[in-house]
C-alpha positions as CSV (number, residue, x, y, z in Angstrom):
1,M,0.0,0.0,0.3
2,L,2.7,2.5,1.1
3,G,4.6,1.6,-2.4
4,A,1.5,2.4,-4.4
5,A,1.0,5.4,-2.5
6,L,4.4,6.8,-2.9
7,V,4.4,6.2,-6.5
8,F,0.9,7.2,-7.6
9,V,0.9,10.4,-5.2
10,T,3.9,11.9,-6.6
11,L,2.5,11.0,-9.8
12,F,-0.8,13.0,-9.6
13,R,1.3,15.8,-7.4
14,R,3.5,16.1,-10.3
15,L,0.3,16.3,-12.9
16,R,-1.0,18.8,-10.0
17,L,-4.1,16.7,-9.4
18,G,-3.8,16.5,-5.5
19,A,-2.7,13.4,-3.5
20,T,-6.2,12.0,-2.8
21,L,-7.0,11.2,-6.7
22,G,-3.5,9.7,-6.5
23,Y,-4.6,7.6,-3.5
24,I,-7.5,6.4,-4.6
25,V,-6.3,5.3,-8.4
26,A,-3.5,3.3,-6.2
27,G,-5.9,1.7,-4.3
28,A,-8.2,0.7,-7.0
29,L,-5.2,-0.8,-8.8
30,I,-4.0,-2.9,-5.8
31,G,-7.5,-3.5,-4.7
32,P,-9.6,-6.9,-5.4
33,Q,-10.8,-5.8,-8.4
34,V,-7.3,-5.3,-10.6
35,L,-4.4,-6.7,-9.0
36,G,-5.6,-8.7,-6.3
37,L,-3.3,-7.9,-3.6
38,I,-5.5,-6.7,-0.9
39,G,-8.2,-9.1,-0.1
40,D,-10.5,-7.6,2.0
41,P,-10.5,-4.3,2.2
42,E,-13.1,-3.3,4.4
43,E,-10.9,-5.0,7.3
44,L,-8.9,-1.5,7.0
45,T,-11.3,0.8,7.6
46,S,-11.2,0.7,10.9
47,V,-7.7,1.7,11.3
48,T,-7.7,4.0,8.5
49,E,-10.7,6.1,10.2
50,I,-8.3,7.0,12.9
51,G,-6.8,9.3,10.1
52,I,-10.1,11.2,10.0
53,A,-10.4,11.4,13.8
54,L,-6.8,12.8,13.6
55,L,-7.3,15.4,11.2
56,L,-10.4,16.8,13.3
57,F,-8.0,16.6,16.0
58,I,-5.5,18.9,14.8
59,V,-8.2,21.3,13.2
60,G,-10.1,21.5,16.9
61,L,-6.6,22.4,18.1
62,E,-6.6,25.1,15.8
63,L,-10.1,26.7,17.0
64,R,-10.3,28.2,20.3
65,P,-13.9,27.7,21.7
66,A,-14.4,31.5,21.7
67,R,-13.1,31.4,17.6
68,L,-16.0,28.1,17.6
69,W,-18.8,30.4,18.9
70,R,-17.9,33.0,16.8
71,L,-18.7,30.7,13.6
72,R,-22.0,29.4,15.2
73,K,-24.4,30.9,13.1
74,D,-22.6,29.5,10.1
75,I,-22.5,26.2,11.7
76,F,-26.2,26.1,12.7
77,G,-27.7,28.5,10.3
78,L,-25.8,27.6,6.8
79,G,-24.7,24.0,7.7
80,L,-28.5,23.1,8.9
81,A,-29.8,24.6,6.1
82,Q,-27.0,22.8,3.6
83,V,-27.6,19.2,5.1
84,V,-31.3,19.5,4.7
85,L,-31.9,21.0,1.2
86,C,-29.0,18.9,-0.5
87,G,-30.0,15.3,1.3
88,L,-34.0,16.3,0.4
89,A,-33.1,17.1,-3.2
90,I,-31.1,14.3,-4.1
91,S,-33.3,11.9,-2.2
92,A,-36.5,13.6,-4.2
93,L,-34.5,12.9,-7.7
94,A,-33.5,9.5,-6.7
95,Y,-36.9,9.0,-6.0
96,L,-38.3,10.2,-9.2
97,A,-35.5,9.1,-11.4
98,L,-35.3,5.7,-10.1
99,G,-38.6,4.7,-9.1
100,I,-37.5,3.6,-5.7
101,S,-39.7,3.8,-2.6
102,I,-39.7,6.9,-0.4
103,Q,-37.8,4.9,2.5
104,A,-34.9,4.0,-0.2
105,A,-34.4,7.5,-1.8
106,L,-33.9,8.8,2.0
107,A,-31.6,6.4,2.5
108,I,-29.8,7.4,-0.4
109,G,-30.3,10.7,-0.5
110,L,-29.7,11.6,2.8
111,P,-25.9,10.4,2.7
112,L,-25.0,11.8,-0.8
113,G,-26.1,15.3,0.8
114,L,-22.8,15.3,3.0
115,S,-19.7,16.1,1.9
116,S,-16.0,14.6,2.3
117,T,-14.4,16.3,5.2
118,A,-11.3,13.9,4.8
119,Q,-10.7,15.5,1.4
120,V,-12.1,19.3,1.7
121,L,-9.9,20.0,5.1
122,P,-6.6,19.0,4.0
123,M,-7.1,21.1,0.8
124,L,-8.0,24.0,2.6
125,R,-4.9,23.6,5.1
126,S,-2.5,23.3,2.2
127,D,-3.7,26.2,0.6
128,N,-3.5,28.0,3.7
129,D,-7.1,28.7,3.1
130,L,-8.5,27.2,7.0
131,N,-8.5,30.5,8.5
132,T,-10.0,32.4,5.6
133,P,-13.6,33.6,5.5
134,Q,-14.1,31.2,2.8
135,G,-12.2,28.4,5.1
136,E,-14.5,29.1,8.1
137,R,-17.6,29.0,6.2
138,A,-16.7,25.5,4.6
139,F,-15.1,24.3,8.0
140,S,-18.7,25.2,9.6
141,I,-20.9,23.3,7.2
142,L,-18.5,20.2,7.3
143,L,-18.7,20.5,11.3
144,F,-22.6,20.4,11.2
145,Q,-22.7,17.4,8.4
146,D,-20.4,15.5,11.3
147,L,-23.0,16.3,13.9
148,A,-25.8,15.2,11.3
149,I,-24.8,11.8,11.7
150,V,-26.6,11.1,14.9
151,P,-29.6,12.1,13.3
152,M,-29.3,10.3,10.1
153,I,-28.3,7.0,12.0
154,T,-31.8,7.4,14.0
155,I,-33.6,8.3,11.0
156,I,-32.4,4.9,9.2
157,A,-33.1,3.0,11.8
158,A,-36.5,4.1,12.3
159,M,-37.1,3.2,8.5
160,A,-35.9,0.0,9.0
161,R,-37.5,-3.0,7.7
162,T,-35.7,-5.2,10.5
163,P,-35.9,-5.4,14.4
164,P,-33.8,-2.9,16.0
165,D,-30.1,-3.7,17.5
166,P,-31.1,-3.5,21.2
167,S,-27.3,-2.5,21.9
168,A,-27.5,0.4,19.4
169,P,-29.2,3.7,21.0
170,V,-31.6,5.9,18.6
171,G,-33.7,8.5,19.0
172,L,-33.7,10.8,22.1
173,A,-31.4,8.4,23.8
174,L,-28.3,8.7,20.6
175,A,-28.9,12.8,21.1
176,L,-28.7,12.0,24.9
177,Y,-25.4,10.1,24.6
178,T,-24.2,12.3,22.3
179,L,-24.7,15.4,24.9
180,L,-23.5,13.3,27.5
181,A,-20.2,12.3,25.9
182,V,-19.3,15.7,24.5
183,I,-19.5,17.3,28.1
184,G,-17.6,14.2,29.6
185,L,-14.8,14.8,26.9
186,V,-14.8,18.5,28.1
187,L,-14.2,18.1,31.7
188,V,-11.5,15.4,30.8
189,G,-9.9,18.0,28.9
190,R,-9.8,20.5,31.4
191,Y,-9.5,18.6,34.4
192,I,-6.9,15.6,33.1
193,L,-5.6,16.5,29.9
194,N,-4.5,19.8,30.5
195,P,-2.7,19.1,33.7
196,L,-1.2,15.7,32.0
197,F,0.0,18.3,29.3
198,R,2.1,20.6,31.8
199,L,3.4,17.4,33.6
200,V,4.8,16.2,30.2
201,G,5.9,19.4,29.1
202,R,7.9,19.5,32.4
203,L,9.7,16.4,32.1
204,G,10.7,17.8,28.5
205,E,10.6,13.8,26.8
206,R,9.9,14.5,23.1
207,E,8.6,11.0,22.6
208,L,6.0,11.1,25.5
209,F,4.2,14.2,23.7
210,V,4.0,11.9,20.8
211,V,2.4,9.4,23.2
212,A,0.0,11.3,24.9
213,G,-1.5,13.0,21.8
214,L,-2.2,9.7,20.3
215,F,-3.8,8.5,23.3
216,T,-5.9,11.6,23.4
217,V,-7.1,11.1,20.0
218,V,-7.3,7.3,20.2
219,G,-8.8,7.7,23.5
220,A,-11.5,10.0,22.4
221,A,-12.6,8.1,19.5
222,A,-12.8,4.8,21.2
223,V,-15.4,6.2,23.7
224,M,-17.5,7.4,21.1
225,H,-17.3,4.3,19.1
226,A,-18.2,2.5,22.0
227,L,-21.5,4.3,22.5
228,H,-22.3,4.3,18.5
229,L,-21.8,7.8,18.3
230,S,-19.5,10.0,15.7
231,V,-15.9,9.0,16.0
232,P,-14.6,12.2,14.3
233,L,-16.9,14.4,16.6
234,G,-15.0,12.8,19.7
235,A,-11.5,13.9,18.4
236,F,-12.6,17.6,17.5
237,V,-14.0,18.1,20.8
238,A,-10.9,17.1,22.3
239,G,-9.0,19.1,20.2
240,V,-11.1,22.1,20.8
241,M,-10.3,21.5,24.9
242,L,-6.3,21.7,24.0
243,A,-6.5,24.8,21.9
244,E,-5.6,27.0,24.7
245,S,-2.7,24.6,25.8
246,P,0.7,26.4,25.5
247,Y,1.7,22.9,24.0
248,R,-1.1,22.6,21.3
249,H,1.7,24.0,18.4
250,E,4.4,21.1,19.7
251,L,1.0,18.6,19.8
252,E,0.0,19.7,16.4
253,S,3.6,19.2,14.9
254,D,4.0,15.2,16.7
255,V,0.4,14.3,15.5
256,E,0.6,15.5,12.2
257,P,2.7,13.0,10.7
258,F,0.3,10.0,11.9
259,R,-2.8,11.9,10.1
260,S,-1.1,12.1,6.9
261,I,-0.2,8.4,6.7
262,L,-3.4,7.1,8.2
263,L,-5.6,9.5,6.1
264,G,-3.3,8.2,2.8
265,L,-4.5,5.1,4.2
266,F,-8.4,5.7,4.6
267,F,-7.9,7.0,0.8
268,L,-6.6,3.9,-0.6
269,S,-9.2,2.0,1.1
270,V,-11.9,4.2,-1.0
271,G,-10.3,3.3,-3.9
272,M,-10.2,-0.6,-2.9
273,L,-14.1,-0.8,-2.2
274,L,-14.5,0.7,-5.6
275,D,-16.7,-1.7,-7.1
276,L,-15.5,-1.8,-11.0
277,T,-17.6,-4.2,-12.2
278,V,-20.6,-2.2,-11.6
279,V,-18.9,0.9,-13.0
280,A,-18.3,-1.4,-16.2
281,A,-21.7,-2.8,-16.4
282,R,-23.3,0.6,-16.4
283,P,-20.7,3.3,-16.7
284,L,-22.7,6.0,-18.3
285,F,-25.5,5.3,-15.6
286,V,-22.7,5.8,-12.8
287,I,-21.0,8.4,-14.2
288,G,-24.8,10.4,-15.0
289,L,-25.6,9.7,-11.0
290,A,-22.3,11.2,-10.1
291,V,-22.8,14.4,-12.4
292,A,-26.3,15.0,-10.8
293,V,-24.9,14.9,-7.5
294,I,-22.3,17.3,-8.1
295,A,-24.5,19.4,-10.1
296,T,-27.6,19.5,-7.6
297,K,-25.0,20.4,-4.9
298,T,-23.0,22.9,-6.4
299,L,-26.3,24.7,-7.1
300,L,-27.8,24.6,-4.0
301,I,-24.9,25.4,-1.7
302,T,-23.9,28.4,-4.5
303,L,-27.5,29.7,-3.5
304,L,-27.3,29.2,0.1
305,S,-23.9,30.8,0.5
306,R,-25.2,33.7,-1.5
307,A,-28.2,34.2,0.9
308,F,-25.5,34.3,3.7
309,R,-23.9,37.4,1.8
310,S,-20.6,35.9,0.1
311,S,-19.7,37.0,-3.7
312,W,-21.2,34.9,-6.7
313,T,-17.5,33.9,-7.2
314,R,-16.9,32.6,-3.6
315,S,-19.8,31.3,-3.3
316,F,-19.6,28.9,-6.8
317,R,-16.2,28.1,-5.6
318,L,-17.8,27.2,-1.9
319,G,-20.3,25.1,-4.3
320,L,-18.2,23.1,-6.2
321,L,-15.5,22.6,-2.9
322,L,-18.5,20.7,-1.5
323,S,-20.4,19.1,-4.0
324,Q,-18.8,15.7,-3.7
325,A,-20.4,12.9,-1.3
326,G,-18.4,12.4,1.7
327,E,-16.7,9.1,3.4
328,F,-19.6,8.8,5.7
329,G,-22.0,8.3,2.8
330,F,-20.2,4.4,3.1
331,V,-21.1,3.9,6.6
332,L,-24.8,5.0,6.1
333,F,-25.1,2.6,3.1
334,A,-23.9,-0.4,4.8
335,Q,-26.4,0.7,7.8
336,A,-29.4,1.0,5.0
337,T,-28.5,-2.2,3.5
338,A,-28.5,-4.0,6.9
339,A,-31.8,-2.0,7.7
340,L,-33.5,-3.9,4.0
341,L,-33.8,-0.4,3.0
342,I,-31.6,-0.7,0.0
343,T,-29.8,-3.7,-1.7
344,P,-26.0,-4.8,-1.7
345,E,-26.1,-4.2,-5.5
346,A,-27.4,-0.5,-5.0
347,A,-25.0,-0.1,-1.9
348,A,-22.2,-0.6,-4.5
349,L,-23.8,1.4,-6.9
350,F,-23.9,4.5,-5.0
351,G,-20.6,3.8,-3.4
352,A,-19.2,4.1,-6.6
353,V,-20.9,7.4,-7.4
354,V,-19.3,8.9,-3.8
355,T,-15.8,7.8,-5.0
356,L,-16.1,9.3,-8.7
357,S,-17.6,12.2,-7.1
358,M,-14.4,12.7,-4.9
359,A,-12.3,11.9,-7.3
360,A,-14.0,14.9,-9.8
361,T,-12.9,17.4,-6.7
362,P,-9.2,18.3,-7.7
363,F,-10.9,18.8,-11.7
364,L,-13.3,21.2,-10.3
365,M,-11.0,23.3,-8.0
366,R,-8.4,23.5,-10.6
367,L,-11.4,24.8,-12.9
368,T,-12.6,27.4,-10.2
369,D,-9.2,28.6,-9.7
370,W,-8.8,29.6,-13.7
371,L,-12.2,31.3,-13.5
372,E,-11.8,33.1,-10.8
373,R,-8.2,34.5,-11.5
374,R,-9.2,35.2,-15.1
375,E,-12.5,37.0,-13.8
376,E,-10.7,39.0,-11.5
377,R,-7.8,40.0,-13.8
378,G,-9.9,40.4,-16.6
379,A,-12.0,43.0,-15.1
380,A,-9.1,45.3,-13.9
381,D,-6.6,44.2,-16.3
382,L,-4.5,43.3,-13.6
383,D,-0.9,42.2,-13.7
384,G,0.3,39.0,-11.6
385,P,3.9,39.0,-9.8
386,E,5.5,36.8,-12.5
387,L,5.8,39.7,-14.5
388,S,7.7,41.7,-11.8
389,P,11.6,42.7,-12.2
390,E,14.0,41.3,-9.7
391,T,14.0,42.7,-6.5
392,S,15.4,42.0,-3.0
393,A,12.1,43.2,-1.5
394,I,8.8,42.1,-1.5
395,V,5.7,43.7,0.5
396,V,2.6,42.4,0.2
397,G,-0.1,44.7,1.4
398,Y,-0.5,48.2,0.0
399,G,-2.5,49.8,2.2
400,R,-1.6,52.8,4.9
401,F,0.9,50.3,6.5
402,G,2.1,48.8,3.7
403,Q,2.8,52.3,2.2
404,T,4.6,53.2,4.8
405,V,7.2,50.3,4.5
406,T,7.5,50.5,0.8
407,Q,8.8,54.2,0.8
408,M,11.1,53.7,3.6
409,L,12.8,51.1,1.4
410,Q,12.7,53.3,-1.4
411,A,14.2,56.1,0.2
412,K,17.5,54.1,-0.1
413,R,16.9,52.8,-3.7
414,I,15.8,49.2,-2.6
415,G,13.8,47.4,-5.3
416,V,10.5,46.4,-3.9
417,T,8.0,44.3,-5.4
418,I,4.4,45.4,-4.1
419,I,1.6,42.6,-4.2
420,D,-2.1,43.4,-3.0
421,K,-5.5,41.6,-3.8
422,K,-7.7,44.3,-3.8
423,P,-8.3,45.5,-7.8
424,S,-9.1,49.1,-6.4
425,Q,-6.1,49.6,-4.3
426,I,-4.2,48.6,-7.3
427,E,-6.1,50.8,-9.4
428,L,-5.6,53.8,-7.1
429,S,-1.6,53.1,-6.7
430,G,-1.4,53.0,-10.4
431,E,-3.2,56.7,-10.6
432,F,-0.1,57.7,-8.3
433,G,2.5,56.0,-10.4
434,T,3.0,53.1,-8.5
435,K,2.8,49.8,-9.9
436,V,1.2,46.9,-7.5
437,Y,0.9,43.3,-8.6
438,Y,-2.4,41.7,-8.2
439,G,-2.2,38.4,-6.2
440,D,-2.7,36.5,-2.7
441,G,0.9,37.3,-1.0
442,L,0.6,33.9,1.1
443,R,0.5,31.5,-2.0
444,L,3.7,30.2,-1.7
445,D,3.8,29.7,-5.5
446,L,3.0,33.3,-6.3
447,L,5.8,34.4,-4.1
448,R,7.8,32.3,-6.0
449,A,6.9,33.5,-9.0
450,A,7.5,37.3,-7.7
451,G,11.3,36.3,-6.7
452,A,11.1,35.0,-2.9
453,E,13.6,32.5,-3.3
454,T,16.0,35.2,-3.6
455,A,14.6,38.0,-1.5
456,K,16.6,39.5,1.1
457,V,13.1,40.5,3.2
458,I,9.2,39.4,2.7
459,A,7.0,42.0,4.8
460,F,3.4,41.2,5.0
461,C,1.9,44.5,6.0
462,N,-1.8,43.2,5.0
463,D,-4.4,43.9,8.0
464,N,-5.0,40.0,8.4
465,E,-8.8,40.5,7.7
466,G,-10.3,37.0,7.8
467,G,-7.3,35.4,10.1
468,E,-5.1,35.1,6.8
469,L,-1.9,35.7,8.2
470,S,-2.2,32.6,10.6
471,R,0.6,30.6,12.4
472,S,0.6,27.7,9.7
473,A,1.0,29.9,7.0
474,V,3.8,32.2,8.4
475,K,5.2,29.2,9.1
476,A,4.9,27.6,5.7
477,V,6.6,31.0,3.9
478,L,9.8,30.7,6.9
479,E,9.7,27.3,5.8
480,A,10.0,27.6,1.8
481,F,12.2,30.7,1.7
482,P,14.4,30.4,4.9
483,Q,17.0,32.9,3.2
484,A,14.4,35.8,3.8
485,S,13.9,38.1,6.7
486,V,10.4,37.6,7.2
487,M,8.3,40.2,8.9
488,V,4.4,40.3,9.9
489,R,2.2,43.0,11.0
490,A,0.3,41.8,13.8
491,F,-3.3,42.4,14.4
492,D,-3.0,42.5,18.4
493,R,-1.6,40.3,21.5
494,R,-3.7,37.4,20.3
495,H,-2.1,37.6,17.1
496,L,1.4,38.0,18.5
497,I,1.2,35.5,21.0
498,E,-0.5,33.1,18.2
499,L,3.3,33.6,16.4
500,R,5.5,32.9,18.9
501,G,8.0,30.4,18.5
502,L,8.4,31.4,14.6
503,D,11.5,33.1,13.2
504,L,10.5,36.0,12.5
505,V,12.6,39.4,11.8
506,L,9.9,41.3,13.6
507,A,6.2,41.1,14.3
508,E,5.0,44.2,15.5
509,R,1.2,45.4,16.6
510,E,-0.6,47.6,13.8
511,L,-1.6,50.0,16.8
512,F,0.9,49.9,19.3
513,E,3.7,52.7,18.4
514,S,0.6,54.9,17.5
515,A,-1.5,54.6,20.5
516,V,2.0,55.0,23.0
517,V,2.3,58.6,20.8
518,M,-1.4,59.2,21.7
519,G,-0.9,58.5,25.0
520,K,2.3,60.8,25.5
521,A,0.6,63.4,23.9
522,A,-2.7,63.0,26.0
523,L,0.3,63.1,29.4
524,R,1.6,66.3,28.4
525,A,-1.7,67.9,27.5
526,S,-2.6,67.0,30.9
527,G,0.3,69.2,32.6
528,I,2.6,66.1,33.2
529,P,6.1,67.3,33.1
530,A,8.2,65.8,30.1
531,A,10.4,63.8,32.4
532,E,7.4,62.2,33.8
533,V,5.8,61.5,30.3
534,E,8.8,59.7,29.6
535,R,8.9,57.5,32.7
536,V,5.3,56.6,32.4
537,D,6.7,55.6,28.3
538,H,9.4,54.0,29.5
539,E,7.7,52.1,32.3
540,Y,4.5,51.2,30.2
541,R,6.7,49.3,27.3
542,M,9.2,47.2,30.3
543,R,5.3,45.9,31.6
544,D,3.9,45.3,28.5
545,C,6.5,43.6,27.5
546,D,6.9,41.6,30.6
547,R,3.1,40.4,30.3
548,L,3.7,39.8,26.4
549,E,6.1,37.4,27.6
550,R,4.1,35.4,30.0
551,Q,0.9,35.3,27.8
552,R,3.5,33.6,25.0
553,Q,4.7,31.2,27.8
554,T,1.5,30.2,28.9
555,G,-1.3,30.8,26.0
556,D,-3.6,32.8,28.5
557,I,-4.5,36.1,27.6
558,R,-4.9,36.9,31.0
559,A,-1.5,36.0,32.2
560,G,0.2,39.0,34.0
561,W,-2.6,41.2,34.0
562,E,-1.6,42.4,37.7
563,T,1.3,44.1,36.4
564,S,-0.8,46.5,34.1
565,F,-1.8,50.1,35.1
566,G,-5.2,50.6,36.4
567,E,-7.4,53.1,38.2
568,E,-6.3,51.1,41.6
569,R,-2.9,50.2,39.8
570,P,-1.2,53.4,39.3
571,L,2.5,53.9,38.3
572,P,3.9,54.9,41.9
573,D,5.5,58.4,42.4
574,K,9.2,58.8,41.6
575,E,11.2,59.1,45.2
576,A,12.8,62.2,45.8
577,T,16.3,62.1,45.1
578,P,18.8,63.0,48.4
579,A,20.6,66.3,47.9
């Protein structure tokens, strides 16, 4: 399996078709349908699904509870609307086109309405899009889809034509078990896991971090599996509970290799489970079903995203990104088969539809990239940075912050390549004789085109709207261009804390210096002597630096708060020096 993955993923990466498609093709080749090197791929499923759990755990580590609360409208609004509308629409199409019962149509349509968390989230993370507004919206829908597994299991169990399994909870019992399990994981995370990782951190043993991280994920997954609940949901909750931990970045780096390998093996098993005889017997029918699923979901998700105030371009891209059917379809089809709602042949047929729709996603995303670039560049006739002359400095973001940095460099005749993704800003700058190139300055391929591999300075001066300048995005730039001095305009203290530990030449809060200057002016206007104003300036900077260092070490925004000035905590008067 590893040999096949190595060959085909390398090949498909070279062809720019994505790793997922390479894994699926490799699995189909070595599976029972072609070479028969793997006899029973279903035996791998229970192991490879841990890859999905690890993926959700890492995503949870990047989502603090406060940020998750901020996304609640997209999760329970847009997510709910997507699951209901897409599930019912595909069920209606199956009922009308295939002439099957309503129960069978629901057993087929509801699973096909879900998307592939295992495919979409790695794509967002690799493109540094997970923390953008578009990425957060996609993640919100995927998270609600994971939550929707519980009611879908209940619906299929309620329609079953066989006696219910007394060991499997359904209905209110299933919902109650889920709620209690989530509360239990939250309590374990707060009172057991956080103290455990503090202890491991003090010991300083790297392998203990690996063991503790894997134990956390597998333990949470095992608890949810034993209760017949959503395994990825349990791993995600465990990750969120550790998102405030100062060790979360080390945990992420330790768990990431296992996530990559196991998730790859999961997609290999998807390829192995593809019944090629079903596709070969009715190729046009299977392809037509896959196209119908993709088209229906793209249309509905585009309209829903537009209703939630996204632009048409972003809405269409989101629709194509989530247009495939997901891995939970295999689970729900198996349950529907056991419940005598659909035949094993139908389960194999629609399993092939799931696989084909997943295989189509890389092609669809390349199409949207091309359409997006063509539309935006064509509208403003903008040049990309590949047309820029070779310079020693790259400035990303040409707003009020980037203009100052650029002009100071140009004062000493240092060549600067300026990149911005706002056409209006680029056009306005052109009226003043400044050449600004269009593009997303966090994309590694675009930075290479701008000459980042030989640049001495890469300065990110954009305002971090939507959280684009995340730790993972900046870290990717540092690893890709180690010779460059990378500087970041930090949004606030939280952003600085997030960037701690990275090899940045400078990370400066955008409003800090201007706020200090105004504070000093306010002191002088209040009649405070100049020497005392300077003392306040010095003491404030020292205390703020000390508090920021404590916050970086602990990850707690409240750390060192007692050292800050307040109405009850003024600066002591300067002692009079003896004559």
